[in-house]
N, C-alpha and C positions, 0 to 999 in steps of 0.2 A: 551773269549780270543780273542785278536786282530789277525787279518788276517797277515800271514807272508808276507814280502816283496818278491816278485818274480822278478827274474832276467832274462835277455836274455844276451847271449854272443856271440860276433861277433869277431872271429880271425881265420885267415886261419892256424895257428900253431895248430894242432888237440891236440898234446901231451899238450902242456900248456893249451889249453882250458878245456880238460878234467879234468886235475889237478886243475884248477881254480874252475871247477863246484863242485868238490869233496870238497874242501876247503869252498865254499860258503855254500854248504849243512851241513857241519859241524857247520857253525855259525849259522844256521837256515834261510839261503836265498836259496829257492829250484829255480833251474834253468829250466825254462819252455821252452827256446828256445836255440838251439845252431846253429850257422851257420858259414860257411866259409868265407862269404862276405856279403856287404850290400845287393845285389840282392836276395842272398838265404834267408837272415833274412826277408826281405820284403814278399818273397813268404810263408814262414813259418808263418809270422803274419796274414795272411789271413785265415789260417786254423786252428790256435791254440789260446791258452791264451796269452793275451797282457800283456808284463812284467811291472812291476812298472818303472824298471830301466834297462838300458841296458848298460853294459860294451863293449865299443866299440874300436876296434884296428884301427890306421890310414892307415897303408901302407897294402893294402889288393888287390888282383887281381879283375877283372870285376867292382867292385864298392867299392871305397875306404871309408875311415871315414867321410870325409868331405861331400863326396855327400850322404852318408847315414844319415848324422847328418841333413843335409838340407831337405831330403826328410821326416823325422820324425818331424821336426819342422813343416812342412807345413800339414802333415797328421796325425800325433799323437802328437799334442803338450803337452798333459798330461803326456807323457812318459819322464823320466827323463833320461839325458846321461850323462855318466862318461867316458871320454876318458881315455883310458889305452895303454900306448906306450912304446916305447924304446926312443922315440925323446924328448931331453929335450931344444930344441932350442926355442928361442922367436916366431919364424915364424909360428911353428907347434902349439904352445900353442895358440897363438892369433887366427889363422884360426879357431881351434876346438871351441874355445869361441865365436866367430862370427857365427859359423854354429851352435850354439845351445847348446854346452856342458856345463854341469852345474859344472864340475871340470875336473881336470887333473891330472894324477898320472902315474909314471912309472912303468913298468913291474917287476922291481926288489925291490918295496917297501915291506914293512913288511907286514903281514897279518892285523895286529892291524890297519894299515892306511887305508888299503882298507876297512875295516869294519867300520872305522870312517867316510870315505870318502861317503859310500852308506848310511849311516844314515843321515848324513848332508844335503845331496842333497834331499833325500826324505823329511826330515823335514823342510829345509829352502830353497831348489832350487839351492843351490851352497855349493861348498866346496873349502876353501882356504888353501893353504899349502905352503911352500917356492917357489915352482915353481910359484905360483898364488898370489904373494904378501900377506903375513902374516898379514900386518898392514891395509889392506884395510878395513875390517869390522870396525875396532876401528876409523878409519878415517871419514867413512862415518856415524857412529852412534854419534860421538862426534867431531863435527865442532869445529875449533879453536875460543875459546872465544873472542879473539882479532880481529877477520875478521867478516865482514858483512856477514852473512850466507844466503844462500838460498837452500832451500830443503835438509837443515842439512849439507851444504858443504861450505866452504869459496866462496865469490863473485869470479866469472871468469871473464875477460873481453872477448871482441868478438875475439880478435885473440887467446887468450887461448883456447876458445872453438873450434875454426876452427883447431887449432893445434891438439887437442884431437881428433877430428873427423878424421883427415888425418892420425893420427898414428894407428887407428883402421882398416887401409888399409893395403895392402902388400907392400906399398912405403917404401924406405929406407929414412933416414934423409935427404940425399942429395936431393932426388927426391921432398921430402915435402918442402925442402928450394926454390927449383924451382918453386913449385906451388903457394906457398905464396909469391914470389918474395922477399925473403928475404936471407941474407947470412947464409951459414951454422953455423957461430959463433952464429948468433941471434936465430936460431932454437934451438942450444944446450942450449942457455940461456934460451928459453921457457921452455925446457924440465926441466933442473934443477931447474928453479923456481917453476914449478908445482910439481916436487919431494918434495921441501922443503915445500909448501904451503899445499899439500894434505897429506904430511907424507907418501910418497910412493917412493919405490926404484927401480922400473923396469918398463920398457914399457909395460910389461903384466899388471902390477897393474893398469898403466894409462888406458889400454884399458878396464879392468874391471870396473874401477871408471866410464868411460865414458858410458858403457852398464848399470850399475845399475843404474845411475842417469839419463838415456834416453837421452844422449845428441846424441846418434846414433840410428838408427833403426836396429835391427837384426832379 
């Protein structure tokens, strides 16, 4: 019999956290650590069983989800991270992906999606949903046959690669245009061209593409 997936929960809302722990146990995922914030979680890690995956809230006191994910990436790279948040904006999603999260789901998701996300991250290292570009896996695995492919994706020129690297930052498109010394309209053109070339529909999708294809270091 295979060893069950064990989970850590980091969320400062106690009622939600305990309810989530019960739901996970019902689905065969025992929770070995519960914590109110990142600092509390790190303290408990040193004294208990290390989870296979941690469900990590973003907005917490003392040590938030971004800082916690960064610490885990450096000290427990084997531990998978699933961001669980109320925020559905690009900024929050991109920051968590850059800090090591393998997936991002909302707290009001259906229990079935939570189970799917946990299993996908454990098995493949990442989970994609509507928030995180549903077409990305297909794009990466099936490059356009009409393009010259490199590492399984269409050939990108130097400026396209630079643009992809910059959108992985927290800069706005206007700030990126200043860095690249190009007009905002030209930057919009790069974005739209990459959307079409890569079959991606959002900035988050482009960031994931850059991360998965090692165009940036995370």
